[in-house]
PDB file as gemmi writes it, atoms N, CA and C in Angstrom:
CRYST1    1.000    1.000    1.000  90.00  90.00  90.00 P 1                      
ATOM      1  N   MET A   1    -230.316  -9.235  -3.361  1.00  0.00           N  
ATOM      2  CA  MET A   1    -230.595  -9.348  -4.771  1.00  0.00           C  
ATOM      3  C   MET A   1    -229.277  -9.495  -5.543  1.00  0.00           C  
ATOM      4  N   TYR A   2    -229.397  -9.602  -6.835  1.00  0.00           N  
ATOM      5  CA  TYR A   2    -228.248  -9.894  -7.678  1.00  0.00           C  
ATOM      6  C   TYR A   2    -227.961  -8.775  -8.672  1.00  0.00           C  
ATOM      7  N   VAL A   3    -226.692  -8.676  -9.051  1.00  0.00           N  
ATOM      8  CA  VAL A   3    -226.251  -7.718 -10.063  1.00  0.00           C  
ATOM      9  C   VAL A   3    -225.592  -8.519 -11.188  1.00  0.00           C  
ATOM     10  N   HIS A   4    -226.060  -8.288 -12.414  1.00  0.00           N  
ATOM     11  CA  HIS A   4    -225.472  -8.941 -13.579  1.00  0.00           C  
ATOM     12  C   HIS A   4    -224.173  -8.228 -13.907  1.00  0.00           C  
ATOM     13  N   VAL A   5    -223.039  -8.949 -13.852  1.00  0.00           N  
ATOM     14  CA  VAL A   5    -221.725  -8.337 -14.094  1.00  0.00           C  
ATOM     15  C   VAL A   5    -221.139  -8.703 -15.458  1.00  0.00           C  
ATOM     16  N   GLY A   6    -221.878  -9.472 -16.243  1.00  0.00           N  
ATOM     17  CA  GLY A   6    -221.431  -9.843 -17.588  1.00  0.00           C  
ATOM     18  C   GLY A   6    -221.394 -11.341 -17.777  1.00  0.00           C  
ATOM     19  N   ASP A   7    -221.515 -11.758 -19.043  1.00  0.00           N  
ATOM     20  CA  ASP A   7    -221.403 -13.161 -19.428  1.00  0.00           C  
ATOM     21  C   ASP A   7    -222.282 -14.078 -18.587  1.00  0.00           C  
ATOM     22  N   ASP A   8    -223.514 -13.684 -18.372  1.00  0.00           N  
ATOM     23  CA  ASP A   8    -224.503 -14.467 -17.613  1.00  0.00           C  
ATOM     24  C   ASP A   8    -224.079 -14.754 -16.173  1.00  0.00           C  
ATOM     25  N   VAL A   9    -223.230 -13.914 -15.599  1.00  0.00           N  
ATOM     26  CA  VAL A   9    -222.792 -14.079 -14.210  1.00  0.00           C  
ATOM     27  C   VAL A   9    -223.539 -13.074 -13.339  1.00  0.00           C  
ATOM     28  N   LEU A  10    -224.162 -13.593 -12.287  1.00  0.00           N  
ATOM     29  CA  LEU A  10    -224.857 -12.765 -11.317  1.00  0.00           C  
ATOM     30  C   LEU A  10    -224.112 -12.826  -9.993  1.00  0.00           C  
ATOM     31  N   VAL A  11    -223.971 -11.669  -9.352  1.00  0.00           N  
ATOM     32  CA  VAL A  11    -223.294 -11.571  -8.063  1.00  0.00           C  
ATOM     33  C   VAL A  11    -224.273 -10.949  -7.077  1.00  0.00           C  
ATOM     34  N   ARG A  12    -224.336 -11.505  -5.878  1.00  0.00           N  
ATOM     35  CA  ARG A  12    -225.194 -10.907  -4.852  1.00  0.00           C  
ATOM     36  C   ARG A  12    -224.716  -9.488  -4.571  1.00  0.00           C  
ATOM     37  N   SER A  13    -225.635  -8.552  -4.565  1.00  0.00           N  
ATOM     38  CA  SER A  13    -225.262  -7.151  -4.373  1.00  0.00           C  
ATOM     39  C   SER A  13    -224.604  -6.914  -3.020  1.00  0.00           C  
ATOM     40  N   ASN A  14    -225.002  -7.671  -2.000  1.00  0.00           N  
ATOM     41  CA  ASN A  14    -224.401  -7.471  -0.676  1.00  0.00           C  
ATOM     42  C   ASN A  14    -223.005  -8.092  -0.566  1.00  0.00           C  
ATOM     43  N   GLU A  15    -222.556  -8.820  -1.576  1.00  0.00           N  
ATOM     44  CA  GLU A  15    -221.207  -9.402  -1.588  1.00  0.00           C  
ATOM     45  C   GLU A  15    -220.196  -8.512  -2.308  1.00  0.00           C  
ATOM     46  N   ILE A  16    -220.673  -7.475  -2.998  1.00  0.00           N  
ATOM     47  CA  ILE A  16    -219.773  -6.597  -3.740  1.00  0.00           C  
ATOM     48  C   ILE A  16    -219.045  -5.674  -2.769  1.00  0.00           C  
ATOM     49  N   ILE A  17    -217.729  -5.738  -2.819  1.00  0.00           N  
ATOM     50  CA  ILE A  17    -216.887  -4.890  -1.974  1.00  0.00           C  
ATOM     51  C   ILE A  17    -216.545  -3.599  -2.708  1.00  0.00           C  
ATOM     52  N   ALA A  18    -216.196  -3.714  -3.998  1.00  0.00           N  
ATOM     53  CA  ALA A  18    -215.823  -2.545  -4.781  1.00  0.00           C  
ATOM     54  C   ALA A  18    -216.067  -2.790  -6.260  1.00  0.00           C  
ATOM     55  N   ILE A  19    -216.320  -1.694  -6.971  1.00  0.00           N  
ATOM     56  CA  ILE A  19    -216.409  -1.704  -8.430  1.00  0.00           C  
ATOM     57  C   ILE A  19    -215.454  -0.611  -8.902  1.00  0.00           C  
ATOM     58  N   LEU A  20    -214.442  -1.000  -9.663  1.00  0.00           N  
ATOM     59  CA  LEU A  20    -213.412  -0.067 -10.094  1.00  0.00           C  
ATOM     60  C   LEU A  20    -213.356  -0.004 -11.616  1.00  0.00           C  
ATOM     61  N   ASP A  21    -213.053   1.180 -12.145  1.00  0.00           N  
ATOM     62  CA  ASP A  21    -212.947   1.300 -13.597  1.00  0.00           C  
ATOM     63  C   ASP A  21    -211.580   0.828 -14.088  1.00  0.00           C  
ATOM     64  N   LYS A  22    -211.514   0.557 -15.363  1.00  0.00           N  
ATOM     65  CA  LYS A  22    -210.301   0.008 -15.983  1.00  0.00           C  
ATOM     66  C   LYS A  22    -209.102   0.921 -15.772  1.00  0.00           C  
ATOM     67  N   GLN A  23    -209.309   2.222 -15.917  1.00  0.00           N  
ATOM     68  CA  GLN A  23    -208.205   3.176 -15.778  1.00  0.00           C  
ATOM     69  C   GLN A  23    -207.597   3.112 -14.381  1.00  0.00           C  
ATOM     70  N   THR A  24    -208.433   3.036 -13.363  1.00  0.00           N  
ATOM     71  CA  THR A  24    -207.952   2.939 -11.986  1.00  0.00           C  
ATOM     72  C   THR A  24    -207.142   1.663 -11.787  1.00  0.00           C  
ATOM     73  N   VAL A  25    -207.640   0.573 -12.307  1.00  0.00           N  
ATOM     74  CA  VAL A  25    -206.947  -0.717 -12.182  1.00  0.00           C  
ATOM     75  C   VAL A  25    -205.594  -0.661 -12.887  1.00  0.00           C  
ATOM     76  N   ASN A  26    -205.574  -0.129 -14.093  1.00  0.00           N  
ATOM     77  CA  ASN A  26    -204.331  -0.084 -14.863  1.00  0.00           C  
ATOM     78  C   ASN A  26    -203.308   0.890 -14.281  1.00  0.00           C  
ATOM     79  N   ASP A  27    -203.778   1.967 -13.642  1.00  0.00           N  
ATOM     80  CA  ASP A  27    -202.873   2.989 -13.102  1.00  0.00           C  
ATOM     81  C   ASP A  27    -202.336   2.662 -11.712  1.00  0.00           C  
ATOM     82  N   SER A  28    -202.936   1.698 -11.030  1.00  0.00           N  
ATOM     83  CA  SER A  28    -202.563   1.407  -9.649  1.00  0.00           C  
ATOM     84  C   SER A  28    -201.608   0.218  -9.570  1.00  0.00           C  
ATOM     85  N   LYS A  29    -200.412   0.477  -9.094  1.00  0.00           N  
ATOM     86  CA  LYS A  29    -199.427  -0.595  -8.908  1.00  0.00           C  
ATOM     87  C   LYS A  29    -199.923  -1.588  -7.862  1.00  0.00           C  
ATOM     88  N   GLU A  30    -200.565  -1.081  -6.817  1.00  0.00           N  
ATOM     89  CA  GLU A  30    -201.079  -1.947  -5.747  1.00  0.00           C  
ATOM     90  C   GLU A  30    -202.168  -2.889  -6.253  1.00  0.00           C  
ATOM     91  N   LEU A  31    -203.056  -2.372  -7.103  1.00  0.00           N  
ATOM     92  CA  LEU A  31    -204.104  -3.239  -7.662  1.00  0.00           C  
ATOM     93  C   LEU A  31    -203.514  -4.285  -8.604  1.00  0.00           C  
ATOM     94  N   GLN A  32    -202.509  -3.907  -9.367  1.00  0.00           N  
ATOM     95  CA  GLN A  32    -201.844  -4.873 -10.247  1.00  0.00           C  
ATOM     96  C   GLN A  32    -201.196  -5.991  -9.428  1.00  0.00           C  
ATOM     97  N   GLU A  33    -200.579  -5.628  -8.311  1.00  0.00           N  
ATOM     98  CA  GLU A  33    -199.976  -6.627  -7.431  1.00  0.00           C  
ATOM     99  C   GLU A  33    -201.043  -7.527  -6.813  1.00  0.00           C  
ATOM    100  N   LEU A  34    -202.171  -6.934  -6.427  1.00  0.00           N  
ATOM    101  CA  LEU A  34    -203.280  -7.722  -5.879  1.00  0.00           C  
ATOM    102  C   LEU A  34    -203.783  -8.733  -6.906  1.00  0.00           C  
ATOM    103  N   LEU A  35    -203.955  -8.305  -8.133  1.00  0.00           N  
ATOM    104  CA  LEU A  35    -204.412  -9.212  -9.191  1.00  0.00           C  
ATOM    105  C   LEU A  35    -203.414 -10.333  -9.428  1.00  0.00           C  
ATOM    106  N   ASP A  36    -202.140  -9.999  -9.374  1.00  0.00           N  
ATOM    107  CA  ASP A  36    -201.095 -11.017  -9.559  1.00  0.00           C  
ATOM    108  C   ASP A  36    -201.087 -12.030  -8.414  1.00  0.00           C  
ATOM    109  N   ARG A  37    -201.247 -11.545  -7.170  1.00  0.00           N  
ATOM    110  CA  ARG A  37    -201.222 -12.432  -6.006  1.00  0.00           C  
ATOM    111  C   ARG A  37    -202.454 -13.321  -5.927  1.00  0.00           C  
ATOM    112  N   ARG A  38    -203.571 -12.840  -6.430  1.00  0.00           N  
ATOM    113  CA  ARG A  38    -204.825 -13.576  -6.269  1.00  0.00           C  
ATOM    114  C   ARG A  38    -205.380 -14.050  -7.611  1.00  0.00           C  
ATOM    115  N   LYS A  39    -204.493 -14.528  -8.469  1.00  0.00           N  
ATOM    116  CA  LYS A  39    -204.889 -14.987  -9.807  1.00  0.00           C  
ATOM    117  C   LYS A  39    -205.947 -16.084  -9.772  1.00  0.00           C  
ATOM    118  N   SER A  40    -205.911 -16.913  -8.754  1.00  0.00           N  
ATOM    119  CA  SER A  40    -206.881 -18.011  -8.671  1.00  0.00           C  
ATOM    120  C   SER A  40    -208.307 -17.506  -8.444  1.00  0.00           C  
ATOM    121  N   GLU A  41    -208.450 -16.289  -7.947  1.00  0.00           N  
ATOM    122  CA  GLU A  41    -209.771 -15.698  -7.693  1.00  0.00           C  
ATOM    123  C   GLU A  41    -210.237 -14.802  -8.839  1.00  0.00           C  
ATOM    124  N   LEU A  42    -209.382 -14.601  -9.825  1.00  0.00           N  
ATOM    125  CA  LEU A  42    -209.674 -13.701 -10.935  1.00  0.00           C  
ATOM    126  C   LEU A  42    -210.470 -14.430 -12.014  1.00  0.00           C  
ATOM    127  N   VAL A  43    -211.606 -13.839 -12.380  1.00  0.00           N  
ATOM    128  CA  VAL A  43    -212.470 -14.413 -13.412  1.00  0.00           C  
ATOM    129  C   VAL A  43    -212.642 -13.366 -14.508  1.00  0.00           C  
ATOM    130  N   SER A  44    -212.196 -13.693 -15.706  1.00  0.00           N  
ATOM    131  CA  SER A  44    -212.344 -12.759 -16.823  1.00  0.00           C  
ATOM    132  C   SER A  44    -213.644 -13.056 -17.558  1.00  0.00           C  
ATOM    133  N   LEU A  45    -214.536 -12.086 -17.539  1.00  0.00           N  
ATOM    134  CA  LEU A  45    -215.819 -12.205 -18.234  1.00  0.00           C  
ATOM    135  C   LEU A  45    -215.782 -11.478 -19.568  1.00  0.00           C  
ATOM    136  N   ALA A  46    -214.703 -10.729 -19.796  1.00  0.00           N  
ATOM    137  CA  ALA A  46    -214.565  -9.920 -21.003  1.00  0.00           C  
ATOM    138  C   ALA A  46    -213.797 -10.699 -22.062  1.00  0.00           C  
ATOM    139  N   ASN A  47    -214.321 -10.693 -23.246  1.00  0.00           N  
ATOM    140  CA  ASN A  47    -213.599 -11.277 -24.382  1.00  0.00           C  
ATOM    141  C   ASN A  47    -212.675 -10.192 -24.906  1.00  0.00           C  
ATOM    142  N   GLY A  48    -211.461 -10.196 -24.386  1.00  0.00           N  
ATOM    143  CA  GLY A  48    -210.525  -9.139 -24.752  1.00  0.00           C  
ATOM    144  C   GLY A  48    -210.385  -8.146 -23.616  1.00  0.00           C  
ATOM    145  N   SER A  49    -210.632  -6.899 -23.905  1.00  0.00           N  
ATOM    146  CA  SER A  49    -210.428  -5.832 -22.936  1.00  0.00           C  
ATOM    147  C   SER A  49    -211.622  -5.696 -21.976  1.00  0.00           C  
ATOM    148  N   PHE A  50    -211.320  -5.526 -20.691  1.00  0.00           N  
ATOM    149  CA  PHE A  50    -212.365  -5.335 -19.699  1.00  0.00           C  
ATOM    150  C   PHE A  50    -212.642  -3.844 -19.504  1.00  0.00           C  
ATOM    151  N   LYS A  51    -213.812  -3.512 -18.938  1.00  0.00           N  
ATOM    152  CA  LYS A  51    -214.172  -2.122 -18.661  1.00  0.00           C  
ATOM    153  C   LYS A  51    -214.180  -1.817 -17.171  1.00  0.00           C  
ATOM    154  N   SER A  52    -214.349  -2.860 -16.349  1.00  0.00           N  
ATOM    155  CA  SER A  52    -214.393  -2.639 -14.910  1.00  0.00           C  
ATOM    156  C   SER A  52    -213.960  -3.898 -14.169  1.00  0.00           C  
ATOM    157  N   LEU A  53    -213.630  -3.688 -12.893  1.00  0.00           N  
ATOM    158  CA  LEU A  53    -213.253  -4.785 -12.002  1.00  0.00           C  
ATOM    159  C   LEU A  53    -214.239  -4.799 -10.852  1.00  0.00           C  
ATOM    160  N   VAL A  54    -214.894  -5.941 -10.651  1.00  0.00           N  
ATOM    161  CA  VAL A  54    -215.839  -6.108  -9.550  1.00  0.00           C  
ATOM    162  C   VAL A  54    -215.177  -7.024  -8.527  1.00  0.00           C  
ATOM    163  N   ILE A  55    -215.026  -6.523  -7.291  1.00  0.00           N  
ATOM    164  CA  ILE A  55    -214.360  -7.287  -6.244  1.00  0.00           C  
ATOM    165  C   ILE A  55    -215.394  -7.757  -5.229  1.00  0.00           C  
ATOM    166  N   THR A  56    -215.387  -9.066  -4.966  1.00  0.00           N  
ATOM    167  CA  THR A  56    -216.216  -9.652  -3.900  1.00  0.00           C  
ATOM    168  C   THR A  56    -215.260 -10.331  -2.918  1.00  0.00           C  
ATOM    169  N   SER A  57    -215.813 -10.904  -1.885  1.00  0.00           N  
ATOM    170  CA  SER A  57    -214.963 -11.572  -0.888  1.00  0.00           C  
ATOM    171  C   SER A  57    -214.310 -12.835  -1.435  1.00  0.00           C  
ATOM    172  N   THR A  58    -214.892 -13.434  -2.461  1.00  0.00           N  
ATOM    173  CA  THR A  58    -214.361 -14.695  -2.983  1.00  0.00           C  
ATOM    174  C   THR A  58    -213.780 -14.616  -4.392  1.00  0.00           C  
ATOM    175  N   HIS A  59    -214.184 -13.611  -5.176  1.00  0.00           N  
ATOM    176  CA  HIS A  59    -213.732 -13.506  -6.563  1.00  0.00           C  
ATOM    177  C   HIS A  59    -213.483 -12.057  -6.954  1.00  0.00           C  
ATOM    178  N   MET A  60    -212.732 -11.907  -8.037  1.00  0.00           N  
ATOM    179  CA  MET A  60    -212.552 -10.617  -8.689  1.00  0.00           C  
ATOM    180  C   MET A  60    -212.914 -10.825 -10.154  1.00  0.00           C  
ATOM    181  N   TYR A  61    -213.888 -10.064 -10.634  1.00  0.00           N  
ATOM    182  CA  TYR A  61    -214.393 -10.241 -11.992  1.00  0.00           C  
ATOM    183  C   TYR A  61    -213.933  -9.106 -12.890  1.00  0.00           C  
ATOM    184  N   LEU A  62    -213.274  -9.445 -14.002  1.00  0.00           N  
ATOM    185  CA  LEU A  62    -212.971  -8.475 -15.041  1.00  0.00           C  
ATOM    186  C   LEU A  62    -214.195  -8.434 -15.946  1.00  0.00           C  
ATOM    187  N   SER A  63    -214.931  -7.344 -15.859  1.00  0.00           N  
ATOM    188  CA  SER A  63    -216.235  -7.257 -16.502  1.00  0.00           C  
ATOM    189  C   SER A  63    -216.201  -6.427 -17.784  1.00  0.00           C  
ATOM    190  N   PRO A  64    -216.967  -6.852 -18.800  1.00  0.00           N  
ATOM    191  CA  PRO A  64    -217.090  -6.060 -20.021  1.00  0.00           C  
ATOM    192  C   PRO A  64    -218.107  -4.929 -19.873  1.00  0.00           C  
ATOM    193  N   VAL A  65    -218.768  -4.870 -18.720  1.00  0.00           N  
ATOM    194  CA  VAL A  65    -219.802  -3.873 -18.476  1.00  0.00           C  
ATOM    195  C   VAL A  65    -219.160  -2.625 -17.873  1.00  0.00           C  
ATOM    196  N   ALA A  66    -219.568  -1.457 -18.360  1.00  0.00           N  
ATOM    197  CA  ALA A  66    -219.018  -0.190 -17.873  1.00  0.00           C  
ATOM    198  C   ALA A  66    -219.368   0.029 -16.405  1.00  0.00           C  
ATOM    199  N   ILE A  67    -218.494   0.721 -15.712  1.00  0.00           N  
ATOM    200  CA  ILE A  67    -218.655   0.964 -14.281  1.00  0.00           C  
ATOM    201  C   ILE A  67    -219.962   1.703 -13.981  1.00  0.00           C  
ATOM    202  N   ALA A  68    -220.336   2.660 -14.811  1.00  0.00           N  
ATOM    203  CA  ALA A  68    -221.576   3.413 -14.576  1.00  0.00           C  
ATOM    204  C   ALA A  68    -222.798   2.488 -14.618  1.00  0.00           C  
ATOM    205  N   THR A  69    -222.800   1.556 -15.541  1.00  0.00           N  
ATOM    206  CA  THR A  69    -223.904   0.601 -15.656  1.00  0.00           C  
ATOM    207  C   THR A  69    -223.955  -0.324 -14.449  1.00  0.00           C  
ATOM    208  N   LEU A  70    -222.794  -0.813 -14.008  1.00  0.00           N  
ATOM    209  CA  LEU A  70    -222.752  -1.693 -12.838  1.00  0.00           C  
ATOM    210  C   LEU A  70    -223.221  -0.963 -11.581  1.00  0.00           C  
ATOM    211  N   LYS A  71    -222.804   0.279 -11.426  1.00  0.00           N  
ATOM    212  CA  LYS A  71    -223.230   1.052 -10.258  1.00  0.00           C  
ATOM    213  C   LYS A  71    -224.737   1.263 -10.270  1.00  0.00           C  
ATOM    214  N   LYS A  72    -225.310   1.563 -11.436  1.00  0.00           N  
ATOM    215  CA  LYS A  72    -226.765   1.732 -11.549  1.00  0.00           C  
ATOM    216  C   LYS A  72    -227.484   0.439 -11.169  1.00  0.00           C  
ATOM    217  N   ARG A  73    -226.977  -0.679 -11.654  1.00  0.00           N  
ATOM    218  CA  ARG A  73    -227.600  -1.968 -11.340  1.00  0.00           C  
ATOM    219  C   ARG A  73    -227.521  -2.252  -9.841  1.00  0.00           C  
ATOM    220  N   ALA A  74    -226.363  -2.006  -9.243  1.00  0.00           N  
ATOM    221  CA  ALA A  74    -226.192  -2.258  -7.812  1.00  0.00           C  
ATOM    222  C   ALA A  74    -227.075  -1.338  -6.988  1.00  0.00           C  
ATOM    223  N   LEU A  75    -227.125  -0.066  -7.342  1.00  0.00           N  
ATOM    224  CA  LEU A  75    -227.948   0.890  -6.602  1.00  0.00           C  
ATOM    225  C   LEU A  75    -229.433   0.597  -6.751  1.00  0.00           C  
ATOM    226  N   SER A  76    -229.857   0.172  -7.933  1.00  0.00           N  
ATOM    227  CA  SER A  76    -231.276  -0.128  -8.124  1.00  0.00           C  
ATOM    228  C   SER A  76    -231.678  -1.331  -7.266  1.00  0.00           C  
ATOM    229  N   GLU A  77    -230.777  -2.295  -7.109  1.00  0.00           N  
ATOM    230  CA  GLU A  77    -231.067  -3.448  -6.256  1.00  0.00           C  
ATOM    231  C   GLU A  77    -231.173  -3.025  -4.791  1.00  0.00           C  
ATOM    232  N   ILE A  78    -230.309  -2.113  -4.370  1.00  0.00           N  
ATOM    233  CA  ILE A  78    -230.350  -1.631  -2.984  1.00  0.00           C  
ATOM    234  C   ILE A  78    -231.640  -0.865  -2.736  1.00  0.00           C  
ATOM    235  N   LEU A  79    -232.033  -0.002  -3.672  1.00  0.00           N  
ATOM    236  CA  LEU A  79    -233.244   0.802  -3.505  1.00  0.00           C  
ATOM    237  C   LEU A  79    -234.512  -0.059  -3.506  1.00  0.00           C  
ATOM    238  N   VAL A  80    -234.523  -1.086  -4.339  1.00  0.00           N  
ATOM    239  CA  VAL A  80    -235.681  -1.985  -4.403  1.00  0.00           C  
ATOM    240  C   VAL A  80    -235.850  -2.732  -3.090  1.00  0.00           C  
ATOM    241  N   ASN A  81    -234.759  -3.096  -2.470  1.00  0.00           N  
ATOM    242  CA  ASN A  81    -234.813  -3.894  -1.235  1.00  0.00           C  
ATOM    243  C   ASN A  81    -234.857  -3.072   0.034  1.00  0.00           C  
ATOM    244  N   SER A  82    -234.880  -1.763  -0.084  1.00  0.00           N  
ATOM    245  CA  SER A  82    -234.924  -0.914   1.130  1.00  0.00           C  
ATOM    246  C   SER A  82    -236.326  -0.784   1.658  1.00  0.00           C  
TER     247      SER A  82                                                      
END                                                                             
């Protein structure tokens, strides 16, 4: 199933590797380096400041949706398909 990550973008729930909050992304030097190295895979869905980072095998999405909301959406998709 799919998880809406913002700006009319849907991501397959089984493709999501991680969902990280903005504070974690901003505080981690390693994540900042990862974002810099993989700029071509970075998709900003937030107009301005993002609230979370959704990582898949092919893209990294800067999402305007809060991490708690994304986790609920992902978990509800997993529970529905179990």
